N, C-alpha and C positions, 0 to 999 in steps of 0.2 A: 441594442436588440429591441428594447421596448418601443422606441420611436419607429423602427422599421416594421415592426409586427403589429402595431395597433392601427395602422392605416386600413381602409376598407378593402381587405384582400381575403382570399380564401385560406383556410388552414394556417393561422398565425403560428401555431406550435410547429408545424412542419417547416415553415419559413425560418423560424428561430433555430431549430435543430440543424437545418441545412447550412445556415450561415456558421453556426458553431462548429460543425464538423469540418467545414472547409478552412476556417480561419484560426481556430484555436492553436493549432500547431505552427501556423505561419506567423502569427502576430502575438508572440508571447510577451513582448515588451509593452508595458502599459502606455508608454509615451506614443509608440507607433499606433497602437489600437485606438487610443483616445483621439489622436490626430486624424485617423481614418474616419472615425465616427463624426468628428467635427466637420471634416471636409465633405463627407458624403451625406450623413444624416442631417446635419445642420443646414447645408445648402440645398438639399433635395427635398427633405420631408417637412420643413418648417411650414406652418400654416400660411396659406397664400396671403400676401399683403396687398395693399392697394397698389395700383399701377404707378410706377415712378413717373414724376413729371417729365414730359418730353420723350418718354419711351413708347414707341408705337408698337403695339402687340396685336396679333391677329387671331381670329378664330380658325379652326381647322379648315373650313370651307374657303377661307381667304388665302390659304397657302398656295403660292404660285410656283409651279415647277417649270424649269427651263430645259432640262434634259439635253444639254449641249453635247454630252458624251455620246449619246446614242445617235445624235444627228451628225457627229463628226467622224465616227468610226463604223466599220461595217458590222451589220447585224445579220445573223444567220437567217437564210430564207426559209428554213424549215421551222414551222411554228408549233408542231406537235412536241409535247414534252416526253421524251424517252431518252434513255442513256445511249450516247453515241459519240463518235469522234466528230468534232465541229470544225469543218474545213473552211478556210477563207473568211473567218468572222472573228470578231473580238467579243461579241455578246450574242446571247440567244434569249429571245423573249419567253417568259414563263408566267404562270399564274400561281399565286400562293395557294397552299392547301389549307382549307378551313380547319379550325379546332373547335372543340365543344366547350361552351361556357367560359370564354376567356375573361379574365379579370386582372386588373392592374396590381402588380406587387410593389413597384416603385417607379418614380419618375424624377429626373434631374431638372430642377427649376432652371439652373444656369444654362443647360443645353437647350431646353425648350424655348426659353425667353431670349437669352443672349445670342445663341447661335442660329436658331430657326425662326425667331420672332413670333413664336406661338405663346399665347397667354397660358400661364400655369393653371388658371381657372378652368381651362378646357379639360383638365384631368378629372373634373367632377362630373363630366357628361356621362350618362349611362352607356353611350356607345363609344366612349373614348378607346377602350381596350380593343374594340372591334377593328378600329383603324390601325392599331399598332401590333396586330398579330397576323394580319393578312386576310381576315374575314371580309373586311371592306378595304378598298384601296382609295386613298386620297385622290381627289379630282386632279388630273394632270400627271399623276405618277404613271410610270410605265415599267413595271417589274421586268428585270432581265438578269440573267446569270452571266458572269464574266468568264471568258475562256483564258486560261493561262497554264503554263507548264511549271516545272520546278526540278531543281536538284534536291533530292531528299537524302539526308545523311551522306552527302557526297556523291550520289549517283543520280544520273538523269532519269526521271520517272515518266517522262512523256506528258501527255495531257492530264491535268488535274482539274482546275476550274472551281467555280463556286458550287460545291456540292451541297451546301446547307445555307448559303446566303443568297440574297437577291438585291440587286441595285433597284432603287425606286425612282431615283432622279436627283436633280440638284435644285436646291432652294436658295434664292437670294434673299437675305434678311433685310430689314429696314435700313441697316447700316451699309448695305451694298455688298456684304460679304457673301461668298458662294460656298455652300456646304452640300456635300453628297450624303444622302440618306440610304441606309441599307437595313434590310431585315436579316436576322440570323436565326435559323430554326423554323422557317416558314414552309418547309416541305421540299419535295424532290425537284431536281433540275436535270438537264442533260448530263451534268457532271457528277451526279450523286453516286455513280458506280453501283456497288451493292448496298449502299447505306440508305437510310430512310429520310435524309434531309432534315432531321429533327434535332433539337437540343433540349436538354432537361433543366429543371430548376436549379439543380446543384451546380452545374458548370456555368449556367447563365449568371447566377449570382456572383460567382467568382470573377467573371469578366466585367460585369456591371460595376462592382465595387472597386476592383483593381484599376480599371481604366480611369475612373473618376479620381481615385487616390493618386495615381501617377500624375494626372493633370495638376492636382493640388501640390505635388512635390516639384512641379516645374519641369517634368519630363515630357517631351513631345509625344503625343499619343492620340489615337482615335478616341472618341467620346461615346458614352452610353446615354441614350435619351430616355428610353422606357424599358420596363421589364414586365412582360405579360405572361402569366401562366394559365393553365386550362385544365379541364377534366379529361382531355385526350391523353392517352398513355402510350408509351413505347417501352420496349424491353431493353434493359441495360445490365451488363455484368460489371458492376462497379470495380471490383477488385480482381477481375479476370480469374475468378476462382471456380467457375462453373455453377455459380448460384445466382442467376439473373433475377432481377426484380422489375416490377412495373414502375415507371417514373413519369411525372407530368411533362407533357410537351410544353415548352416555354420558348417564347420569342423575345429576343432583345433587339432594340433598334439602335444601330451604330451610326455615328456621324463622323465624317472626316472630310478633309479638303479633297481627297481622292483615295480610292482603294486600288488604284493601279500600282503594281508591284514589280519587282525585278522579273519574276516569272512571267509577267505579261509579255515581255520581250523575247521569251524563249519558245513561243509557239512557232517560231520560224526556224528553229534549230534542226539541222540535218540529223540523220540517224547517228546515234551515239555509238562509238566503237565498243564500249564496254557493255552497255545494257541492251543495245540493239533497238532502242526506241528513239523516235524523232518527234518533232512538233507537228501539229495537224496542219500548219500553214507554211510548210517548207517552200522556199523560193518566192514567197509573196513579199518582195522588197517594197512594193507599193504600200502594203498595209503597215509594214515596219516603219516606213518613212512617215506615213500619216499619223501613226501612234506617237512616234517620237516628236514630230512637229506639234501635235496636240499638247503633249506634256510641256514642251517649251513655251508655247503661247499661253497656256492656262496657269502654269505653276512656276515658271522661270522666265517671265517676260523681261526681266532686267538683263537677261543674256542676249536679247534681241534689240536691234537698233530702234524698233518701233515702240516697244513698251506699251504704254497706254493703260486706260482704266479697265476694270473687269468687263464692263459692257462692251467697250470697243474691241477688246481681245476676242470676245465671243463672236462679234460680227466678222472678225478677220479669219476665224477658223473656217476652212472650206467645209461645205456639207458633203458627206460621203454619199455617192449614188452608185449603184452597180454599173460598171462599165465606164465610169467617169462621165456621166451625162451632164452633170452640172457644169455650166460654163466656167465657173471659178475653179472647180476641181480639174477640169480638162486643161485649163491654162496652166495650173500647177503641174499637171502630169506631163505636159509638153516640155516644161522646164526641168523635168526630172524630179520635181518636188524637193530637191536637195537644197538645204539651207547653207551648206558649206561645212567641211570637216571641222573647222575651228569652232563653230557654234556647237556641234555635237560633242566635241572634246570638252568644251567648257561645261556643257550639261553633265557629262559623266563626272567631271571633276567636282562639281558642286554637289551632286548626289553623294559622292564619296565623302566629301567634307561633312555633310549633314549626318551621314551614317556614322562616321567616326565620332562626332559629337554625341549622337544618341547613345551609342554603346558605352561611352565614357560615363554618361549620366546614370545609366543602369548600374555600372560598376560602383559608382559612388553612393548609391542607396542600397547596395547589396542585393539587387534584383537580378534574376536569371531568367532568360527566355529559353523554354525547353525545346523549341522546334525551330531553330534558326536556319530553315531551308530557304532557298531563293524565292519561293512562293510566299514567304512570310516576311519579306523585306519591302517596306514602303518606298516608292519612288520619290517621296517628298521628305523622307527621314523621320517618320512617325512610328511609334510602337503600334503594331497591328497583330491581331490574332492571339488573344489571350487563351491559348489552350493550356498545355502544361507550363506552369511558371512557378517561381518561388522566391520569397525573400529569405536570403541566407541568414541562419542563426549563428552556428559555430563557423567562424571564418576558415574557409578552406578552398583552395583553388580547385579541388576535386569535387566540390559540391555539384550535384546533378539533381535537377528538379523534375526530370522526366523518367518515369520507371521503365520506359522502353529504350532509353538511350544506354544500351549495354556497354558501349565502348567509351562512354564519357565524352563523346565528340562535342557536345554542347555544355560542358561543365563551365562553372563560373570562370575558371582561369583561361578558358579558350573562347569566350564570347567574342572578344575583339578580333582574334585570329579568324574566327568563322565569318564574322561580318565582312572582314577584309576579303576573304575568299569569295564571298558572295558578290562583292563589288567587282572582283576580277571576272566572275561569270557574267555579270551584266555587261562589262566591257566586251567580252567575247560575243555576246548577243548583238551588240551594236557595231561590230566590226564591218558589216556590209556598208555602213555609212562612214567608216573611217578608212584611211589609206594605210595606216601603220599601227603597230602596237604601242607607239610612243604615248598616245593619249591614255591608254590603260595604265602604263607605267607611271605617268604623271598623276593620274587619279589616285593610284595606290599611295603615292607619296603624300598627297593631300589628305588622304584618310589617316595616315600615320601622324601627320602634324596636328590634325584636328583632334584626334583621340588624345594624344599626349597633352596638348594645350588644355583641353577641357577637363581632363582627369586631374592634372596638377592644380589648376585653378580652383576646381570644385573641392578637392580634398584640402587644399590650403584654407579655403573658407570654412570648411567643416572643423578645422583645427584652430580657428580663431584668427587667422592672419588676414589682414586687409590686402585685397588684390586690386591693382589699378584696373580700370575698365579696359576692355579689349581695344587695341589700336592706339593705346597711350604711347606717346613719343618716348623712345628710350629702349625699345626692343622688348625682350621677354617680360611678361607680367609677373612671373613667379621666379624668385631667385634660386640659384642652384642649391643654396643652403636649405631653403624650404623644401625643394624637391627631394633632397636627400632625407630630410626629416620625415616627409610623407612616406617615402619608400621604407625607412626603418620602422615607422609606426605600423604600417600594414604588414610588414614581415613579422613583427612582434605579435600582432594579432593572429597571424596564421600559425606561427611556431607554438603559441600557447593555446590555440583553439579558443580565443576570446569571442564573446558574442559580438557580432558586427555592430548592431544598433546600440546595445547597452554601453559599449566601449566609447562610442562617440558621445552618447548622452552623458556619461560620466565626465568626459573631457570638457563638456560645457560648464561644469561646476568648478573647474580648476582655477585657482588664483595664486599668483606669486605672493611671497611674504609681504612685499611692498604694497601690492594691491589689497591684501587683507587688512593691512594697517590703515589704509585709507577708507575702508568700508565703514559706513556708519554703524555704531553699536546698535545691537538689537535688530539688525537687518533680517528680514523674513526670508531672504534668499540664502540657502545653504551654500557654502563654498568648501572646496577640498584643497588641502595642501598636496604637494607632490607625493608624499608617502601615503596619504589617504586616498589619493587618486589611484595609485598602484594597487592598494588593497581592494578598492572598489572594483577595479578591472579583474583582479584575480578571482573575485567571487563569481565572475561570469565565465571563467575559463573552463573548458570541457575536461572531463576526466580522461585517462588513457583509453578506457573502454569506449567512451563516447567518441573520442577522436578516431579510434580504430574503426568504429562503425561508420563514421562520416567519411572516412578516407578509404573505405573498402574498395579494392580494385575490381574491375569487371571480370577478370579472369584469374584463376589460381595458377600456380607454377606449371603443373602438368599441361593444362590447356594452352598456356602461353608458349611453352616449349614446342607444342604441336604446331601452333600458328607460325612460330619463327621458322620451323622447318619448311612449312608450306610457303612462306614468303621467299625462301631461296629457290624452291622448285617451280612454284606457280604464283608469282607476284600479282598476276592479273586477277587471281581468285580473291585474295584478301583485299585487293583494291576495291572490289565491289562492296566491301563492308567499311570503306573509308579508312583502311589501315595500310601501313607500309612498314618497312624495316625500322625506320626512325621512330614511329609511333609505338611499335612493339618494344623497342628499347626503353622508351619512357615508361611504358607499362611495367616492364621488369623492375625498373628502379622503384616505381610506386609499390609493387608487391613487397620489395625488400623493406621499404619504409613502413609499410603497414605491419609487417611481421615484427619489426622493432617496437612499434607503438603498442601492440598487443602485450608485449612483455614488460612494459614500463611499470615502475612502482608509483602509485598515486602520490605518496608523500614526497618521493623524489622528484616527480614532475612538478608539484606545487613549489618546491624549493627552487627548481630550475626556472620556473615561470616567474617567480619573484625576482630573481637576478636579472632576467631579461627586461622586465618592466622597470 
């Protein structure tokens, strides 16, 4: 906290309190918190050092934008910024809304220097914050809002889009890597609906710290470059209690390979039979094809015969012009622009594989995404949109980190299922480019294989087993015996309500009797025997009251009975809430288990937990 709050920012006390309020409940384990501060504070807030030998870094004015995305995909012809349905376009040009007295709260050295090639010394400039809140726009940047749709909590919501974020453009760093830059919280766009297009310090801090922490944990993610707050204020009702307060407008700069998502391909969806909503660009197969081809060329070039460097790929992407006036685009249009079903099927399969790996890594660090809608799923398999999220403490499949997720659709135990469902929806969106559903079925199989493989390998490593590198000759990398142990271990954590992180931390200290005998006398590293390890884990297990609170079902029995009757008479009604007879049956069992938990004796539970461990 001291390192974060003694930088030249406004209201250090406010900054400290905001961080504390957000993270104290989420990061109660000292190991996790110290690791977060090491990975974030140490890497981001250390005093600037001299430029490493051979590392070419630039000033802000030397940042070169390429903006290949806007040149390759259709941009809305309407340039005025007002809320509307955006037809026949993937982006709409916008201007950021200025804020009063912007100042830098934090900046990531690794993002600025390693990804963008901008010297960290630039953060000392008096006008640095002006460029990273939208008051001034870097030369060559072209702010635009992305149009996309999405299935929200299982139902198609129609047009959504960047309501509070803005694409700035792509920067190629001195190493030749291409990174897209985005403002979040810089004001209204055509997709803001009834919102103000702003973010506040509280939520922006959460995204800034968690995205950098996830990167440090090795989880694919978007990155956070800068965090700028201001004296401009907006009204927010933090607890939805009817007691709104004024909070500081804050802008975070996000960096990613791309912010194109599953929902980007849903703007072509015809009217949904349940919600009655359709995408704003229904029937525009030409735009769907151009968007898919763009993703292939820029992010999956290995699936194409041409391949090539980043620069050559950009040259190969046709420039979009209204009516196909470009000779290159016209030539593609005459050929139907279709690269072949096999190529599109391979793309869908690889997206599914990356998504399966991503959610497995989330599960292995106890992290939960609170809004796993199709518009929050990256087309390149990165974690995006840190809205509601949480690191699970008491191990429970029912853990929900989003207060508005009443049905538990995005609970910890359903994260993989929901990501798989989203892959299926992406496949449906790509069906105009595919001749059969076989490609979707195959992609879902690749998702399953990727998830299981990544999950078992990562959990085995967490338990201290050596895992051969992927692709090692001899088949599966994790033996069936180890897989069974991983399953039993996680089941024991859930049955006893053990703390997810503290349990694995304790396991790090376990040594067999033979290993302890070999340890040098007076070793500074504490070790645990099997019995001591079990006792250490038992100390982290939740009480019956805590477990009942953590596993509280979304509905009580009378409400559940009403929904079950409704499911028989009008199944289409409960389908709008992402429910069906099967899910209601699961909820009924959850209610019964919850009632049993409430009546358990604490001493009896501890005795049973001891036997399990």
